[in-house]
C-alpha positions as CSV (number, residue, x, y, z in Angstrom):
1,X,2.4,-18.1,-4.1
2,X,3.1,-19.3,-8.0
3,X,2.7,-16.9,-11.0
4,X,1.9,-17.9,-14.1
5,X,4.8,-18.0,-16.2
6,X,3.1,-17.4,-19.1
7,X,0.5,-14.7,-18.2
8,X,1.3,-10.9,-20.3
9,X,2.1,-8.4,-17.9
10,X,0.6,-5.1,-19.2
11,X,3.2,-2.9,-18.2
12,X,1.4,0.3,-19.0
13,X,-0.4,0.1,-15.8
14,X,3.3,0.9,-14.3
15,X,5.4,4.1,-14.8
16,X,9.3,3.7,-14.8
17,X,10.4,7.2,-12.9
18,X,13.6,5.3,-11.8
19,X,16.6,7.7,-12.1
20,X,14.3,10.6,-13.3
21,X,15.1,12.3,-10.3
22,X,12.4,14.6,-8.0
23,X,12.8,16.3,-4.5
24,X,13.5,15.2,-1.6
25,X,11.1,14.9,1.7
26,X,8.4,18.0,1.6
27,X,6.5,17.0,4.2
28,X,3.7,19.7,5.1
29,X,1.8,21.3,8.1
30,X,0.5,18.3,9.8
31,X,2.5,15.5,8.2
32,X,2.5,11.7,8.5
33,X,5.1,11.1,11.6
34,X,5.2,11.3,14.5
35,X,8.0,11.5,16.2
36,X,8.4,9.2,18.8
37,X,11.7,9.8,21.4
38,X,13.7,6.9,21.8
39,X,14.7,5.6,24.8
40,X,17.7,7.8,25.0
41,X,15.3,10.7,24.0
42,X,15.7,11.3,20.4
43,X,13.7,11.1,17.2
44,X,13.0,7.8,15.4
45,X,13.5,9.1,12.1
46,X,13.8,6.4,9.2
47,X,12.5,3.7,11.2
48,X,8.9,5.7,12.0
49,X,9.1,6.9,8.9
50,X,9.1,3.8,6.8
51,X,6.8,2.0,9.3
52,X,4.2,4.6,8.8
53,X,4.3,4.7,5.0
54,X,5.0,0.7,5.0
55,X,1.7,0.8,6.9
56,X,-0.4,2.4,4.4
57,X,0.1,5.9,4.3
58,X,-2.5,8.1,2.2
59,X,-0.8,11.0,1.7
60,X,-3.2,13.8,1.2
61,X,-2.2,16.8,-0.5
62,X,-1.9,19.0,2.6
63,X,0.6,16.8,3.9
64,X,3.5,16.6,1.2
65,X,4.6,20.3,-0.7
66,X,4.2,20.5,-4.7
67,X,5.9,19.0,-7.8
68,X,5.3,16.8,-11.0
69,X,6.3,13.3,-12.2
70,X,9.1,12.1,-13.7
71,X,9.3,9.0,-16.6
72,X,11.9,6.3,-18.4
73,X,11.7,3.2,-20.0
74,X,12.4,0.6,-18.4
75,X,10.2,-2.1,-17.1
76,X,8.0,-3.0,-20.7
77,X,11.9,-3.8,-22.2
78,X,12.7,-6.5,-19.0
79,X,8.9,-7.5,-18.6
80,X,8.6,-8.2,-22.1
81,X,7.7,-12.1,-23.2
82,X,10.6,-12.2,-25.5
83,X,12.3,-12.3,-21.7
84,X,12.3,-16.0,-20.4
85,X,13.8,-14.6,-17.2
86,X,11.1,-11.6,-16.8
87,X,9.7,-12.9,-13.5
88,X,13.1,-12.7,-11.5
89,X,12.7,-9.0,-11.6
90,X,10.8,-7.2,-8.9
91,X,9.3,-4.9,-11.0
92,X,7.8,-7.5,-13.2
93,X,6.7,-9.4,-10.7
94,X,5.0,-6.2,-9.2
95,X,3.6,-5.2,-12.3
96,X,2.0,-8.6,-12.0
97,X,0.3,-8.4,-9.1
98,X,-0.4,-5.0,-9.8
99,X,-2.0,-6.2,-13.1
100,X,-3.8,-9.1,-10.5
101,X,-5.3,-6.1,-7.9
102,X,-6.6,-4.1,-10.5
103,X,-8.3,-6.6,-12.6
104,X,-9.8,-8.2,-9.5
105,X,-11.5,-4.7,-8.5
106,X,-12.5,-3.8,-11.9
107,X,-14.8,-6.9,-11.5
108,X,-15.8,-6.5,-8.2
109,X,-15.9,-2.7,-7.2
110,X,-19.1,-2.3,-9.6
111,X,-20.9,-5.9,-8.1
112,X,-19.8,-4.5,-4.7
113,X,-20.3,-1.4,-4.2
114,X,-22.4,0.1,-7.1
115,X,-19.4,1.9,-8.9
116,X,-17.1,1.8,-11.6
117,X,-13.5,1.0,-10.9
118,X,-11.2,3.7,-12.6
119,X,-7.7,1.8,-13.2
120,X,-4.6,3.6,-12.0
121,X,-0.8,3.8,-12.2
122,X,2.0,2.5,-9.9
123,X,4.7,4.8,-10.0
124,X,8.0,2.7,-9.7
125,X,10.9,5.7,-8.0
126,X,14.3,5.9,-7.2
127,X,15.3,7.5,-4.3
128,X,13.3,10.3,-4.2
129,X,9.7,11.7,-6.4
130,X,7.6,14.5,-7.2
131,X,4.4,13.8,-7.1
132,X,0.8,15.8,-7.4
133,X,0.8,15.5,-3.7
134,X,4.0,17.0,-3.1
135,X,8.1,15.4,-3.5
136,X,8.6,12.3,-0.8
137,X,12.2,10.0,-0.7
138,X,12.6,6.6,-0.3
139,X,12.3,6.7,3.1
140,X,8.8,7.9,3.0
141,X,7.9,4.2,1.9
142,X,5.1,3.0,-0.4
143,X,2.2,5.8,-0.8
144,X,-1.4,6.7,-2.7
145,X,-1.8,10.0,-3.6
146,X,-5.4,10.9,-3.9
147,X,-4.2,14.2,-5.7
148,X,-3.2,12.4,-8.7
149,X,-4.9,9.1,-8.0
150,X,-1.3,6.7,-8.2
151,X,0.4,4.4,-5.9
152,X,4.0,5.0,-5.8
153,X,6.7,2.8,-4.4
154,X,10.5,2.5,-4.4
155,X,11.3,-1.0,-4.8
156,X,14.2,-1.3,-2.4
157,X,11.3,-0.6,0.3
158,X,11.1,-4.4,0.2
159,X,14.6,-4.7,1.7
160,X,13.6,-2.5,4.7
161,X,10.8,-4.2,4.8
162,X,12.2,-7.6,5.8
163,X,15.7,-6.3,7.5
164,X,13.8,-4.1,9.7
165,X,9.9,-5.4,10.2
166,X,11.4,-9.4,9.6
167,X,8.6,-9.8,7.2
168,X,10.6,-11.1,4.3
169,X,8.2,-13.5,2.7
170,X,7.1,-13.2,-0.8
171,X,3.7,-12.6,-0.6
172,X,4.4,-9.3,1.9
173,X,5.4,-7.4,-1.2
174,X,1.4,-7.8,-3.1
175,X,-0.2,-7.4,0.4
176,X,1.5,-3.6,0.4
177,X,0.5,-3.4,-3.2
178,X,-3.2,-4.0,-2.4
179,X,-2.9,-2.1,0.8
180,X,-2.4,0.6,-1.5
181,X,-4.9,-0.1,-3.7
182,X,-7.6,0.0,-1.5
183,X,-6.7,3.6,-1.0
184,X,-7.4,3.9,-4.2
185,X,-10.8,2.1,-3.9
186,X,-11.5,4.5,-0.8
187,X,-10.4,7.8,-3.1
188,X,-13.2,6.5,-5.8
189,X,-16.0,6.1,-3.5
190,X,-15.3,9.3,-1.2
191,X,-14.5,7.5,1.9
192,X,-10.7,9.6,1.8
193,X,-12.5,12.8,1.4
194,X,-15.5,12.0,4.0
195,X,-12.5,11.7,6.7
196,X,-11.0,14.0,6.0
197,X,-13.9,16.4,6.5
198,X,-14.2,15.0,9.6
199,X,-11.4,15.1,10.9
200,X,-10.9,18.8,10.2
201,X,-14.3,19.2,11.9
202,X,-13.4,17.2,15.0
203,X,-9.3,17.3,15.1
204,X,-9.0,14.8,18.1
205,X,-10.9,12.2,16.2
206,X,-8.6,12.7,13.5
207,X,-6.2,9.6,14.5
208,X,-8.9,7.5,15.3
209,X,-10.5,8.3,11.6
210,X,-7.3,7.1,9.9
211,X,-7.1,3.8,12.2
212,X,-10.7,2.8,10.8
213,X,-8.9,4.0,7.4
214,X,-6.4,2.3,7.3
215,X,-7.9,-1.1,8.7
216,X,-10.4,-0.9,5.9
217,X,-7.3,-1.0,3.4
218,X,-5.8,-3.9,4.7
219,X,-9.6,-5.6,4.9
220,X,-9.5,-4.4,1.3
221,X,-6.4,-6.1,0.7
222,X,-7.2,-9.4,2.2
223,X,-10.5,-9.1,-0.3
224,X,-8.4,-9.5,-3.3
225,X,-6.1,-12.0,-1.6
226,X,-9.2,-14.5,-1.7
227,X,-9.8,-13.6,-4.9
228,X,-6.3,-13.4,-6.6
229,X,-6.4,-17.0,-8.1
230,X,-9.4,-16.0,-10.0
231,X,-7.3,-13.0,-12.1
232,X,-6.6,-12.7,-15.6
233,X,-4.6,-11.3,-18.1
234,X,-6.0,-9.5,-20.9
235,X,-5.6,-12.9,-22.4
236,X,-7.8,-14.8,-20.1
237,X,-4.9,-16.6,-18.9
238,X,-4.4,-17.0,-15.0
239,X,-1.8,-13.7,-13.3
240,X,-0.9,-16.4,-10.4
241,X,-1.6,-20.5,-10.3
242,X,-1.6,-21.1,-6.7
243,X,-1.6,-18.4,-3.1
244,X,-1.4,-21.0,0.0
245,X,-1.9,-20.4,3.4
246,X,1.4,-20.2,3.5
247,X,1.2,-17.1,1.9
248,X,-1.5,-15.8,3.5
249,X,0.6,-16.1,6.2
250,X,3.3,-13.8,5.4
251,X,0.9,-11.3,4.3
252,X,-0.7,-11.2,8.2
253,X,2.8,-11.2,9.3
254,X,3.5,-8.2,7.6
255,X,0.7,-6.3,8.8
256,X,1.2,-7.6,12.1
257,X,5.0,-6.4,12.4
258,X,4.1,-3.2,11.1
259,X,0.8,-2.3,13.4
260,X,1.7,1.2,15.4
261,X,2.0,-0.6,18.5
262,X,5.1,-2.8,17.2
263,X,6.6,0.3,15.9
264,X,6.1,1.9,19.0
265,X,7.8,-1.0,20.8
266,X,10.4,-1.5,18.5
267,X,12.0,2.3,18.9
268,X,11.6,1.9,23.0
269,X,9.3,3.6,23.3
270,X,5.7,4.1,25.4
271,X,3.0,2.5,23.8
272,X,0.5,5.4,23.4
273,X,-2.6,4.4,21.9
274,X,-3.6,7.8,21.5
275,X,-1.0,8.7,18.7
276,X,-2.3,5.1,17.1
277,X,-2.6,6.0,13.0
278,X,-2.8,2.9,11.4
279,X,-3.8,0.6,14.0
280,X,-2.5,-2.6,16.5
281,X,-0.6,-5.4,15.1
282,X,-3.5,-7.6,15.7
283,X,-6.5,-5.2,14.5
284,X,-4.1,-5.2,11.1
285,X,-4.0,-8.6,10.9
286,X,-7.5,-9.2,12.3
287,X,-8.7,-6.4,9.3
288,X,-7.0,-8.7,6.6
289,X,-8.1,-12.0,7.8
290,X,-11.4,-10.4,7.6
291,X,-11.2,-9.8,4.2
292,X,-9.5,-12.9,3.2
293,X,-12.1,-15.2,4.7
294,X,-15.4,-13.4,3.7
295,X,-14.0,-12.9,0.3
296,X,-16.5,-9.7,0.2
297,X,-15.7,-6.0,0.3
298,X,-18.7,-5.2,2.0
299,X,-17.5,-6.6,5.1
300,X,-14.4,-4.0,5.2
301,X,-17.0,-1.4,7.0
302,X,-14.5,-0.3,9.5
303,X,-16.3,2.8,10.2
304,X,-19.4,1.5,11.3
305,X,-18.0,-1.9,12.9
306,X,-15.8,-1.5,16.0
307,X,-12.1,-2.1,15.3
């Protein structure tokens, strides 16, 4: 993967809330984490929460309790074209990934789904953040909040991704962001709301529906990856110079590393399919690959196709 050093970074698509404070984790009833006992009978905490959230947590309003947002300067100055070293900074690279993801869906969503794309921000935070879905800390990992239509990430999470899950390839980072923006598309299209209604109507099927929602977001991430080199900044400059097969392999590796079965195995607990909420390693990598291979969001219908 090679980013274009001449591409303009549109920092208006990110909000820098690092150092802005915020509440700690405040999960409401239901919640994302599924407690899995360790071999010693304890509970996996941080590893499980990080794994599930990285896997693409879609945090609905019922899952977190109350809060606002915080902002602060930083990204615009660091990522200015006046800074020759800007692409050495994680926040600048991530802002450019976000620019590419949203540039693609602005064009592709009307063509693919017949609906206009609505741009949204990603919030960079450190340690904790307050959102319209409630408060969360860094242990939750990256997530999308449908109540305010924003993606949230503590950039230090990528260190966890590499050290805990072995997904240290650079392209794992845009994969994570593209997955979260896949949830934004689902929110715009009404898919997430439909899943929530069906889950309330049939609680016994809630986990299976969650798996389909997450695998669809993986597939949509793969669709973007197929077209990443076609995306341009506001001045028509390409954002990516290249995306190689090695990059795609890194995304596939990241997707597989955070499959429900791998997380359970890593915790030392038996693999229990009834507790899957995001899909197996094979399902996650297969659906990302489906998106990448076809380059067509219409092929990401996990709800009518077998997963």
